[in-house]
GUTORKOL-433808 format. One record per residue: x, z, y of N, C-alpha, C, O, CB in turn. Coordinates in steps of 0.1 Angstrom, whole numbers, plus 5000, padded with zeros to 4 digits. Glycine has a CB too. Example, Ala and Ser with C-alpha at 12.3 -4.5 7.8 and 13.67 -1.06 7.14 Angstrom:
BEGIN
513250784943512350784955513250784967514250854967511350904955 512850714978513750714989512950795000513450805011514150574994 
***
This chain:
BEGIN
486947684996487547794989486747824976485447834976487547924998 487447844965486747864952486047994952486548094956487847864940 484747994947484048114946483248134933482248194932483048124958 483748064923483148064910483548194902484648204898483447944901 482648294902482948424897483248424882483848514876481848524899 482848314875483048314860484448264856484748264844481948234854 485248214865486448154862487548264858487548374864487048074873 488448234849489548314846490548304857490548214865490148284832 491548394857492648384866493348254865493748194875493648504864 493648204853494348074851493547964857494047874863494648054836 492247964854491347854859491247864874491247754881489947874853 491347974880491347994895492547934901492547864911491148144899 493747964894494947904899494947754898495447684908496147964891 494447704887494447554886493547494897493847394903493847514872 492347554899491447504909491947514923491847414931490147584908 492647624926493147644940494347554943494647534955493447784942 494947504933496247424935495947304943496847254950496847384922 494747244942494447124949493547154961492747064965493747024940 493647264967492847304979493347244992492647245002492747454980 494547184991495147135004495847235012496247205023494047065011 495847355008496447465015497747505008498147444998495547585016 498447605014499747645008500347755015499747845022500647525008 501747765014502447875020503447825030504147725028503247955009 503547895041504547875051505547995050505148105053503947865066 506747965046507748075045508548085058509047985063508748035033 508548205063509148235077510048345076510048425066508048255087 510848365086511848475087513148435081513248345072511248595080 514248505085515548465081515848475066516648405061516548555089 515148575060515348595045514648485037515048475025514948735041 513748415042512948325034513248175037512748085030511448345036 514048155048514248015052515747995054516548075052513547995066 516047865058517447835061517547795076516647825084517947715052 518647735079518847695093517847595099517747585111520247645095 517147535090516147435094514847495098513947415102515947335083 514747625097513547685102512447705091512847695079512947615113 511247735094510147765084510047645074510247535077508847785092 509647685062509447595051507947595047507447705044510347625039 507347475046505947465042505847415028506447305025505147385052 505147485019505047445005503547455001502947555004505947534996 503047344995501647344991501547434978502447464971501147204988 500247484977499947564964500147474952500547524941498547614965 499947344954500147244943501647244938501947254926499747104946 502547244948504047244945504347374937505047374927504847234957 503847484943504147614936503547624923504147674913503647734945 502347564921501647564909502447484898502547534887500247514910 502947374902503647284892504947354888505347354876503947154898 505647424898506847504894506447614885507247654876507547554907 505347684888504947794880504547754865504847824856503647864886 504047634864503747584850505047574842505147604831502947454851 506047524849507347514843507947644839508547664828508347434852 507747744848508147884845507447934833508047994823507947974857 506147914832505347964821505847894808505947964797503847934823 506147764808506647694797507947744792508247764780506747544799 508847784802510147834799510047974792510848004783511047844812 509148054797508948184791508348164776508848244767507948274799 507448074775506948054761508048004752508048034740505747954761 508947914757510047864749510947974745511647954735510747754757 510948084752511848194748511148294739511648404736512348264761 509948254734509348334724508248424729507648504721510248414717 507948424742506948514747505548464744505348334745507148544762 504648544741503248504737502248574746502548684751503048534722 501048524747500048584756499848734752499748774740498648514754 499848814763499748964761501049034763501049154764499148994747 502148964762503449024764503649054779502949004788504648924760 504649144782504849194796506249144800507149154792504749344797 506349104813507549054818507849144831507049144840507548904822 509049204831509449284842510249194852511149124847510249414838 510049204865510749124874511349214885510549284892509749014880 512649194888513249274898513949184908514949124905514349374892 513249164919513849074929513149094942511949144943513648934924 513749054953513049064967511948964968511848864961514149034978 511048994978509948904981510548764985511248754994509048964992 510148664977510648534979509748434972508848464965512148524973 510048304975509348194968509548204953508648184945509748054974 510848234949511048244935510248354928509748324917512548274933 510148464935509348574929507948534928507248564917509548704937 507348474938505948434938505748334927504648334920505548374952 506648244925506548134915506548194901505748154892507648034916 507448294899507548354885506348434882505848434871508848444885 505848514892504548584889503448494885502748514876504148664902 503348384893502248284890502548224876501548204868502248174900 503848194872504148144859503748234848503348194837505648104859 504048364850503648464840502148454837501648454826504048604844 501348454848499948454847499448324840498448324832499248464860 500048214843499648084837499948084821499248024814500447964843 500948164817501248174803500548284796500848314784502748184801 499648354803498948474797499748594796499548684788498448434784 500848614805501748724804501448814816501048774827503248674804 501648944814501449044824502749054832503749074827500949184819 502649054846503749074854503949224858502949294860503648994867 505149264857505549404862506549384873507749374870506149484850 506149374885507049354897507549494900506849584904506349284909 508849514899509549644901509949674915510449574922510749654892 509849794920510249824933511749814935512549824926509849974937 512149784948513549774951514049904956513249994960513749664962 515349924956515950054961515650074976515849984984517450064958 515150194979514750224993516050255001516150205013513850334994 516950324995518150365002519350354993519250384981518050515008 520450304998521650284990522150424984522750424973522750224997 521850534991522350664986521550714974522050814968522250764997 520450644970519750694959519750594947518750584940518250724963 520850524946520850424935520650474921520050414913522250354936 521250594919521050654905519650674902519150654891521850784904 518850734912517450754910516750624908515850614900516850834922 517150524916516550384915516750334901515750284895517050294925 517950344896518250284882517450354872516850294863519750294879 517350494873516650574863515150534863514550524852516850724865 514550524875513150504876512850364871511850334865512650524890 513750264875513550124870513550114855512750054849514550034877 514550174849514650174835513450244828512950194818516050244830 513050354834511850414829510650324828509850324819511550544836 510450254839509250164840509350044830508450014823509150104854 510549994829510749874820510549914806509849844798512249824822 511050024802510850074788509450124785508850084775511850174785 508950194794507550244792506550134791505550134784507150344803 506850024800505849914800506049814789505449704789506049844813 506949844780507249754768507549604773507049514767505949754759 508349594784508649464788509449394777510449444772509549474801 509049264774509749184764510949114771511849064764508749084758 510849104784511949034791512049094805511049124811511648874792 513349104810513649144823514249034831515348984827514549274823 513648994842514248894851514748954863514049024870513248784854 516048934866516648994878517248894888517848794883517849094873 516948914900517548824911519048854911519548964909516848854924 519848744914521248754915521748864925522748934923521848624919 520948884936521348984946521249124940521949214946520348974958 520549144930520349284924521049304911521049414905518849314923 521649194906522349204893523349314892523549374881522949064889 524149334903525149434902524649574903525349674899526149414914 523349594908522749724909522249774895522249894893521649724919 521749684888521049724875521749654863521649534861519549684875 522549734856523249684844522449714832522249834829524749734844 522049614824521249644812522049744802523249734801520949514804 521249824796521849924786521149914773520149844772521650074792 521749974763521149974750519650024751519350124757521950064740 518749944745517349984745516549904755515349904755517250124748 517249834765516649754774516249624768516849584758517549724787 515149554773514849424767515849314771516749344779513449374772 515649194765516549084769516449064784515449084791516048954762 517649034790517749024805518248894809519248844803518549144811 517648824819518048694824518048694839517248774845517148584818 518848614845518648584860517348524862516848444854519848504865 516648554873515348484877515448334876514548264872514848534890 516648284882516748144883516748074869516647944868517948104891 517048144858517148084845515848034840515847944831517648184835 514648074846513348024841512747934852511547894850512448144838 513447904863512847824873513247674871514247644865513347874887 512447584876512647444875514047414880514547464890511647364882 514747324873516147284876517247354869518347314868516347314891 516847474862517847544854517847474840516947404836517447694852 519047484834519147424820518047474811517747594811520547454814 517647384802516647414792515247464797514447514789517247524783 514947444809513647474814512747354812513047244818513647524829 511747354804510947244801510047204813509947284823510047264789 509347094813508447054824507147144822506947204812508146904824 506347144833505147214832504147164822503247234818504447214846 504347034818503446974808503547044795502647034786503746824807 504647114793504947184780504147314779504147374768506347204777 503647364790502947484790501647484781500847394782502547534804 501547584772500347594764499347694771499647814770500647634750 498247654776497347744783496647824772496047774763496347664792 496747964773496148044763494648054765494148034776496648184763 493848074755492448094756492048214765492848304766491748114743 490948204772490648304781490348434774489548444764489348264790 490948544779490648684773490548774785491548814792491848724764 489248814789489048894801489749034800489949094810487548914803 490149074788490749204787492249204787492949304787490249274774 492849084787494249064786494849104800494349064811494748924783 495949184800496549234812497149114820497849034815497549344810 496849114833497449024842498649094850499649034853496448954852 498349214854499249294862499449434855498449494851498849314876 500649484854500949624851501649684863502849654865501849634838 500849754871501349804884501749944883500850034882500149784895 503049974884503450114883503350184896503850134906504950114878 502750294896502550374908503850454911504650474902501350474906 503950484924505150564928505050704922503950754921505350564943 506150764919506050904914507350934906508350874908504850924906 507251044898508351084890508750984880507950904875508051224884 510050984877510550894867510250934853510250854843512050874868 510051064851509851124838508451084832508351074820509951274838 507451064840506151034836505550914843504650924852505151154837 506150794841505650674848504150644845503750664833506450554845 503450594855502050564853501850414856501950374868501050654861 501550334846501350194849499850164849499150174839502050104838 499350124860497950094862497649954855498349854858497450084877 496749954846496449834838495449754846494349794849495949864824 495749624849494849534856494549414847495349314848495349494870 493549414839493149304831492549194839492249204851492249344820 492449074833491948954840490648984847490448944858491848834830 489749044840488349074845488349154858487649134867487449134835 489349254858489349344870489949274882489449284893490249474866 491049194879491749124890490749024896490549014908492949054885 490048944888489048844893487948914900487548864911488548764881 487449024895486349094902486749144916485949134925485849214893 487949204917488349254929488649144940488449164951489549354928 489349044935489548934944488348874950488248854962490348814937 487348854941486048804946485348904956484748864966485048774934 485449034952484849134961485449144974484749154984484849274954 486749134975487549144987487249024996486949035008489049164985 487248904990486948784997485548785003485348745015487148664988 484548834995483248845000483048945011482448915022482248874989 483649065009483449175019484149135032483749175043484049305013 485349065031486049035044485548895049486148855059487549025041 484548835043484048705048485148605049485148525058483348725061 485948605039487048505039486648365036485748345027488148555028 487148265043486848125040488148045039489248095042485948075052 487947915036489047835035489747805048490847745049488647705029 489147845059489647825073490547935077491247935087488547805083 490548045069491448155073492848125071493248045063491048285064 493748195079495148195077495648335076495548415085495848115089 496248365065496748505062498248515064498948425060496348545048 498648625070500048645073500548775066499848885068500348655088 501548775059502048895052503548905052504248805050501548895037 504049025054505449055051505549165041506649225038506149105065 504449205034504349315025505149285012505149175008502849345022 505749385007506549364994505649334983504449384982507349494991 506049244974505249204963505249304951504449294942505649074957 506049414952505949514942504849614946504549714938507249584941 504249604957503149694961501849624960501749494962503349744976 500749694956499449624953498849554965498249454963498449734948 499149604977498549534989499149404991498549304995498649625001 500449394988501149264989500849174977500549054979502649284990 500949224965500749144953499349094951499148974948501249214941 498349184953496949144950496349094963495748984964496149264945 496349174974495649144986496149024993495448944999495649264995 497549004993498148895001498948794993499748724999498948955012 498748794980499348684972498248634962497848524963500548734964 497748724953496848684943495548624950494948524946496448794934 495148694961493848644967494048504974493248414970493448744978 494948484983495048344988495448244978495148124979496048345000 496248284968496748194958495648144948495648034943497848264949 494648234946493548194937492348144945491448084939493148304928 492248164958491148114966491547994974490647934981490748234975 492747954974493147834981493147854996492547775004492247724978 493747965001493748005015495247985020496148025013493248145018 495447935032496747925038497448065039496748165044496747855051 498648075035499448205036500748185044501448085041499648265022 501048275053502348275060503048395054502648505056502148285075 504148365047504848475039506248505045507048405047504948435024 506448625048507748675053508248775043507548825034507748725067 509548825045510048925037509949065045510049065057511548895033 509849175038509749305045510849335054510649385065509649415035 512049295050513249325058513249245071513749295081514549295050 512549135072512549055084511549115094511649105106512148915081 510549185089509649265097510349395102510349425114508349305090 510949465093511549595096512749575106512949665115512049665084 513449465105514649445114514149415128514749455138515449325109 512949355129512449325142510949315141510349205139513049195148 510149425143508749425141508049325150506949285146508149565145 508649285161508049185169507849045162507048965166508849165182 508649025152508548905144507148885139506548775139509548905132 506548995134505248995128504248945138503348855135504749135123 504248995150503348955161503548805164502648735167503549045173 504848765164505148625167504548525157504048425160506648605168 504748565144504148485133502648475134502048365132504548545119 501948585138500548585139500148485150499148415149500048725143 500948485161500648395172500948245168500148155171501448435184 502148225163502548085160501648015150501447895152503948085154 501148085140500248025130498748045132497948015124500648075116 498448105144497048125147496348205136495248155131496347995151 496948315132496448385120495148455123494848495134497548485116 494348455112493048525112493048655105492248745107491948435107 494048675096494048805088495448845085496348765082493348775074 495748975086497049035082496749175078495649225079498049015094 497849245074497649385069498949455070500049395070497049395055 498849595071500049675071499649825071498449855075500949645083 500449915067500250055067500250105082500750035091501150135059 499850225084499650275098501050265105501050235117499250425097 502150305099503450305106503750165111504450155122504550355096 503350055104503749925109503049885121503549815130503449825098 501849935123501049905135501649985147501649935159499549945134 502250105144502950175155504250095159504450085171503350315150 504950045150506149965153505749835161506449795170506949925140 504649775156504149655163503749685177504049605186502949595155 503149795180502749835193503949845202503949795214501949965193 505049905198506249925206506849785209507249755220507250005198 506749695199507349565200506549485211507149405219507349485187 505249495210504349415219504649445234504449365243502949445216 505149565237505449605251506449515257506549505269505849755251 507349455248508449375253508249225251509149145254509749415246 507049195247506749055244505848985254505049055261506149045230 505948855255505148775264504648645257505348605247505848745277 503548585261503248455257502648435243502548325238504348365258 502148545238501548535224500048505225499448515236501648675217 499448455214498048435213497548495200497748445189497748275213 496848615201496348685190494848675190494148765184496748835191 494248575196492848575198492048545185490848575184492448475208 492748485175492048445163492048555152491448545142492648315157 492848665155493048765145491848855144491548935153494348855148 491048845133489848925132489849015120488849085117488648825131 490949005112491149105101492549165103493449115097490949045087 492649265111493949335112493849465104493449575109494249375128 494049445091493749555082494849665082496049635081493649495067 494349785084495249905083494849985070493750025069495149995096 495749995061495550065049496850115042497850115049494849975039 496750165030497850215022498350355026498950425018499050115023 498050395038498250535043497250565053496550475058499750545048 497050695056495950735065495950665078497050645084495950885067 494850615082494650545095494550645106493750725107493450445095 495550635116495550715128494850655139495350555144496950755132 493650705143492850635154493750615167493550515174491650715157 494550715170495350705182496350585181496550515191496150835184 496850565169497750445167497050315168497550225174498450455153 495750315163494950195164494650165179494750055183493650215156 494250265186493850245200495050195208494950115217493350375206 496250255205497450205212497750065209498149985218498650295208 497550025196497849875193496849785200497149685206497749855178 495549825200494549745206494849735221494649625227493149815204 495249845227495649835242496749735245496649665255496049975246 497749735237498849645239498449495235498749405243500049685232 497749485224497449345219496349285227496249155227496949355204 495649355235494549295243495149205253494449105257493749405250 496349225258497049135267497148985262497248895269498449185271 497048985248497248855242496048795235496048715226498448865231 494848845240493648795235493048865223491948825218493748655232 493748965218493149045206492049135211492149195222494249125199 490949135203489849225207489749345197490149335186488549145207 489149455202489049575194488349545181488649615171488349685201 487449455180486749415168487549365157487149355146485649325171 488749325160489649275150490249375141490749345130490749195157 490249505145490849605137489949625124488749615125490949745144 490649655113489949655100490449765092491249745082490149515093 490049895095490450005087489750015073488550015072490250135095 490550015063490049995049490650095040491650165043490249855044 490050115028490550205017490750115005489950035001489550315015 491850144998492150074986493150154978493750254982492649934988 493250114965494250184956494450094944493650004941493650324952 495650114938496050024927495050034915494849944908497450064922 494350154914493450174903492150084904491350084895493050314902 491950024915490849924917491449784920490749704927489849964928 492649764916493449634919493949644933495149644935492549514917 493049654943493449684957492349724966492349834971494049554963 491249644967490149674977489149774972488549754961489549554981 488949884979487949984975486749974985485549954980488550114976 486950004998485849995008486349915019487549925024485450135012 485549825025485849745036484749765047483549775044485949595032 485149765060484149765070483649625073484249525068484749825083 482649605081482249475085483349405093483949465102480849475093 483549275090484549205098484049195113482849165115484749055092 484949205122484749195136484149315142483749315154483949075139 483949425135483349545140484349635147484049695157482649625130 485549635142486649715147486549865142485749895133486549715162 487349945148487450085144486250165150485950165161488750145150 485650235140484550335144485050465139485450475127483150285138 484850575147485350705142484250805143483250785150486550745151 484450915136483551025135484351145140485351185134482951055121 483951205151484651325156483951455152482751475154484751315172 484751535145484051655138484851775142485951775146484051635123 484151885140484752025143485752055132485452055120483552135143 487052065136488052085127488052215119488352225107489452065133 487552315126487552455120486452455109486652505098487252565130 485252395112484152395103484552305091484252345079482852335109 485252195093485752105083486652185073486552175061486451985088 487552265079488552335071488052465064488452495053489752375080 487052525070486552655064485252625055485152705046486152745075 484452535059483252515052483152375044482152355037482052525061 484152295047484152155041482852085044482252015036484352165026 482552095057481352015062481851945075482552005083480152115065 481551815076481951735088480851755099479951665099482151585084 480951855107480051885118480451795130481451815136479952035121 479551705134479851625146479951705159479151795161478851505148 480951665167481051735180481451625190481851515187482151845180 481151665203481551575214482751635221482851755223480351555224 483751545224484951585230485051535244484951405246486251545221 485251615254485351575268486851585272487251515282484451655277 487551675266488951695269489851635258489851695247489251845273 490651535260491451475249492351575243492751565231492251365255 492751685250493651785245492951865233493651925225494151885256 491651855233490951935222491151865208491151935198489451945225 491451735208491651665196492951715189493951735196491851515198 492851745176493951805169493951955169494452015160495251755175 493352015179493252165179491852215175491852295166493552215194 490852165181489452205177488652095171487652125165488752265189 489151975172488351865166489251765159490451765161487651785178 488651685150489451585143488651455143487451445141489651625128 489351345147488751215148489051135135490251115132489151135161 488051095127488251035114487650895114486550875119487651125103 488450795109487850655108486850635097486950695087489050565107 485850555100484950515090485550385083486050295090483550475096 485650395070486450295062485550195055485950125046487350365052 484250185059483350085054482650125041482750245037484149965051 481950035035481250055023481949995011482849915013479849995024 481650034999482349984987482149824987481149774990481750044974 483249764982483249614981482249584970481949664961484649554978 481649464969480749424959481249454945482349424942480349274960 480349514937480749544923481149694922481349734910481749454919 481449754933481849894932480749984938480049944947483149924940 480650114933479850214940480650344940481550364933478550234931 480250424950481050544952480050664953478850654956481850534965 480650784951479950904953480951014956482151004953479050944940 480551114963481351234967480751354960479651384962481451254982 481651424952481151534944481951654946483051654951481251494929 481451774942482151894941483251874931482951844919481252014938 484551904935485651874925485551954912486151924902486951894932 484852064913484852154901483552134892483652134880484852294905 482452114899481152094891480751954890479951924881480052174898 481351864898481051724898479551694902478951594900481251664884 478951794909477651774915477751694927478651724936477051914918 476951594929476951504940476651584953475651654953476051384938 477351554963477151634976476351554986476451424986478551674982 475651624995474951545006475951485015477151515015474051645013 475351405024476151335034476751445043476251545046475251245043 477951415047478851495056479351615049480051705055478051545068 479151635036479851745029481051685021480951585015478851805018 482151755023483451705018483651745003483451854999484551765026 484051644995484351664981485251554976485851484984483051664973 485351534963486251434958485551304957484351294953486751474944 486251194961485751064960485851004946486851014940486450964970 484650954941484650894928484150754929483350724938483650974918 484750664921484350524921483950474908484450524897485550434927 483150374907482750314895482350164897481850134907481450384888 482750074887482249934889483249834883484149874875482049904903 483049714887483849604880485249594884486049534876483149474885 485649654895487149654899487949764894489149774897487149644914 487349854886488049974882488949954870488549884860487050094879 490149994870491149984859490550054846489850154847492450044863 490950004834490550074822491450204820491150284812490649984810 492550214828493350334827494850304829495250194833493150394814 495650404825497150394826497750354812497250404802497750524831 498650264813499250214801499950324793500850394798500250094804 499650334780500250434771500250574776501150654773501650384767 499250604784499150744790497750794788496950804797499550744805 497350814775495950864773495650994780494451014784495750884758 496651084782496451204789496051184803495051234809497651294788 496851094810496551064824495250984826494551004835497650984830 494950894816493750814816492450914815491550894822493750714805 492551004806491451094804491251184816490051204820491751194792 492251224823492151294835491651214847491151264857493451364839 491751084846491450994857489950974857489350934868492150854855 489250994846487750954846486951084843487351174836487550854835 485751074848484651174845483351104843482751054852484551284856 482951094830481751024827481650884833480550844838480551114831 482750814831482750674836483150654850483250544855481450614833 483250764858483650754872485150774873485750864867482850854880 485750694882487150714885487350824895486750814906487750584890 488150924892488351034901489651004909490750994904488551174893 489450984922490550924931491551034935492651004938489950864943 491051164935491951264940491951274955492651354961493351244936 491051204962490951204976489751284980488651284974490751064982 489951364991488851444997488151355007488851295016489351575003 486851345007486151255015484751295018484251395011486151115009 484051235027482551245028481951115031482651015035482251355039 480651105030479950985032479150995045478451105048478950945020 479150895053478350885066477750755067478350655068479350915078 476350755067475650625067476050525057476150405060475750565081 476350575045476750495034478250445035478650375026475950375034 478950495045480450455046481350575042480950685042480750415060 482550535038483550635034484350685046484750615055484450565024 484550815046485450885055486350965047485951065040484650965066 487650945048488651015041489151135049489351125061489850925036 489451245042490051365049491451395045492251445053489151485046 491751365032493151395028493151395012492151375006493651525033 494351425007494551434992494251574988494751674994495951384988 493551594977493251724972494551804969494551924973492451714959 495451734963496751814959497551854971498451934969497551724950 497351794983498151824994497551925004498251975013498451695002 496251965002495652055011496352195010496652245000494152075007 496552255022497252385024496152485027495452465037498352375035 496052585019495052695022495652805030496452875024494352745009 495352815042495952915051494852995058494052945065496852845062 494853125055493853215061492453175058491553185066494053225075 492253125046490853085042490452945047489352905045489953185047 491352875054491152745059491852635050492952655046491552725074 491152525048491752405041492452315051491852225057490652325033 493752345054494452275064494952145058495552145047495652355070 494752035065495251905060496651875066496751875078494251785063 497651845057498951835063499051715073499951725081499951805051 498151615071498251505081498051555095498651495104497251395077 497151655097496951705110498151765116498451735128495851815110 498951845109500151895114501151785116501851785127500752005103 501351695107502351585108502051505120503051465127502351505095 500751465123500451385134500651465147501051405157499051335133 500351595147500551675159502051685163502451695175499951805158 502851705153504351725155505051595158506051585165504951795142 504551475152505251355153505651305167506751255169504451245147 504651315177504951265190505951355198506351315209503751255198 506251475193507151565201508451505204509051435195507251705194 509051535215510351475219511451525209511551645207510751525234 512151435204513251465195512851445180513751445171513651605197 511551435178511051415164510851275161510351195170509651495162 511251225149511051085146509551065141509251115130512051045135 508750995149507350985145507250915132507950825128506650895156 506250965124506050915110507050975100507050935088506150765110 507851065104508851125095508851275096509851345098510351075099 507651325094507351465093506551495081505551425078506551515106 506951605074506151645062505851795063506651875066506951615049 504551825061504151965060503551995046502851905040503051985071 503852105041503352145028503252295027503752375036504352105017 502452345017502152485016503252555007503752494998500852505011 503452685010504352765002503652905000503052955009505752785008 503852964988503253094986504153194994505353194993503253134971 503453275002504153365011503853515007503753544996503853345025 503853595017503653745016502353775009501253725012503653815030 502353854998501253894991500453774985499253784984500253984999 501153674981500553554975499853464984499253364980499653604964 499853494997499153405007499953285010501153295011498753485020 499253175011499953045013500353035028499553075037499152925009 501552985031501952955044502452815045502552745035503053065049 502852775057503152635060504652615062505252705069502352575072 505252515057506652475060506552335066505852245060507552475047 507252315076507352185083508752135082509752205086506852185097 508952015077510251945076510151825085509351735082510651915061 511051805094511051695103512351635105513351695107510451745117 512351495105513551425108513651425124512751395131513551275102 514851455129515051465143516251375148517151345141515251605147 516151345161517251275167517351325182516451305190517051115167 518451395185518551455198518851345208519551255206519751555198 518151365220518251265230518551335244518651455244516951175231 518551255254518851315267517651405272517851505280519051205278 516451385267515351455271514851565261514051645265514151365274 515351555249514851645238515351785239514651875233515151585225 516451805246517151935244517851945231517851845224516052055246 518352065227519052085215518152105203516852105205520052195216 518652125191517852145179516952275181515852265176518852165167 517452375187516652495189515352465197514352515194517452605195 515552385207514452345216513352265208512152285209514852265228 513852175200512952085191512252175181511052165179513751975184 512952265175512352355165511352445172510252475166513452445159 511552495184510552575191509252495194508152555192511152635204 509452375198508252295201507452275188506252285188508652155207 508152245177507452225164506752345160505552345155508452175153 507352465161506852595158505452615165504452645159507752705161 505452595178504352615186503152515183502052555183504652615201 503552395181502552295178501852325165500652305164503152155178 502652365155502052395142501152515143500152525137503252425132 501552615151500752735153499352695159498352745155501452835162 499452595169498152555175497252485165496052505166498552455187 497852415156497052335147496352415136495252405133497852225140 497252505130496652575118496352725121495952795111497652565107 496652775133496252915136497153015132497053135135494952935130 498152985124499253075120500553015122500752895121499053125105 501653095125502953035126503452985113503153035103503953145132 504252875114504852825101505852925095506552995103505552685104 505952925082506953005076508352965079509253045080506653005060 508552825080509852775083509652635089508752565086510652765070 510552605098510652475104512052425101513052475106510352475119 512152315093513452265089513752135096512852045094513652255073 514852115102515151995109516251915101517251975097515652015123 515951795098516851715089517251585095516651545105516151685075 518251525090518851405096517951285093517151285083520251375091 517951175101517151055098517450995084518650995080517350945109 516450955077516550895064516550995053516850965041517850825063 516351125056516351235046515051245038515151265026516651365053 513951235045512651265038512351165027512551045028511551255048 511951225015511651135004510451055006509451105011511551214991 510450925002509350835004509150754991510150734983509550745016 507950704989507750614977508250484981508750454992506150604974 508250394970508750254972507950184983508450084988508750184959 506750224986505950154996506050225009505350195019504550144991 506950335010507150395023506250515026506350575037506950305034 505450565016504650675018505450805017506350815009503450685009 505150905025505851035024505551105011504351105007505551125036 506451165005506251234992506351384995507451444995507351194981 505151444997505151585000505651674989506451774991503751625005 505151644977505551734965507051724963507651824960504751694952 507651604964509051594962509851664973510851724970509451444961 509351654985509951724996509951874994510951944997509251685009 508851924989508752064986509852104976510452214977507352104981 509952024965510952054955512352054961513152134957510851954943 512651954969513951944975514252054985515352104986514151804982 513152104991513352215000513652344992514552424996512052245008 512952364981513252484973514552474966515252584965512152494962 515052354963516352344957517452324967518652304963516352224947 517152334980518152324991518852194990520152184991519152444990 518152084988518751954986518551864999519051754999518151874975 517851915009517651845021518851845031519551945032516451895029 519151735037520351725046519951775060519251715067520851575047 520451895063520151955076520751885088521851825087520652105076 519951885098520451815111521451905117522051865128519251785120 
***
């Protein structure tokens, strides 16, 4: 596996092409009736060189940006690699989450394309009918028009490799959010290379590893963590499409077993789905899996324990769990735990945490106390090589002692230079060279412990209530769709903040009616935050707003609640 830190992204791709490793495409969306398809990195690399030459033939020059709208596929992977080989920045655009929100999807897509100064838009045939180019859009082509075999696509030998420029953008990664103010995280060559090296070192990755991913390539965890990393390090990758996981979560576990995978990743909700699937499965072998990374959304220790309990039947050990922290603003990897250590948690007094912002350790003998008087928080490891962290008072920026909660700041080689054409947002992102993450956290024995997002904290009766606590407490209730609960604060009587809970529900034989479900949510919320909720709104499945990567959007939900736009159950 290549480990030369001085190589550019292009040189890394060239070097890894002859590693003898490659990609196994699996799942119904990636294969044909003949089953899985194995392709070497060399084959993909040669195709990517032809893509790069085709883009150069169309007048694109190093430093230009190419927007790509297409599902996770071999074609998309090849085009991304071809962009990088030609010195072009890739802008992989999110796909529509729900057919009912196509207008929003079109507006947000157009906003990203134009704000990102894309010189070319490549669209997969499957999506061509959804996005019709308008005046002001860049030149638009089908993705297949720049792939080998298409008319006028030159051979890879025609590619002109640009000189190395560590500041040239490789990725322009648009964060989820409002369409009016898009934020494109700039990832230059030096940042991508630094973070790939840091992640590989921290995860003890070797050429013997086998990585499995179904993650979408428009998300940083899929694009950087599970494509750029194996593609530049020469590691075997098993690639599926997100829809093949979502249609049948057991597929993921089967792929891990079939290919004797050592590393995979997913957000918390995916591990919950995998746990349910494992209950119905037999004959798997998960014994080689030693990096089961949980990231992209808060790690729920109960969900991790449940997965470990089910996966243990198939040889998986608790040490394989890998709770980590990352964000697009550091390419992907922020803090990693030691490989093979597993989940380690810190159990703290929840009332002290909320009133004094101090993580006071407590011992819990009754499991029912968790969520009411105590909070169990995962340790997310230490900063990856090249990064350093500190926790500060959000107002004074004074560094806080261990176990004191404040804002997490990062600094180092993996940090973005800022947001594209957003000097206002970039200025707000940094304080004296430190990246302000917006996360509330504390440090324990040099490791990161996250508590929640600053902007989401609900101040109720002088307590800093974290919405995740309410959402997790309400999620398991009968009739509530787990992972589909949002809690947020609202100004109430005499300016005091109160809590609103919005939950997707599905009535069953055991749940009782809507009034019964609402009553259970009311009482559980009261138990968690000490005051009754101002409102409990029950909505139909698929109603809650989510980002393109599936994260709940609390601020948007609050706006839709105020505007009476939520679909009542």
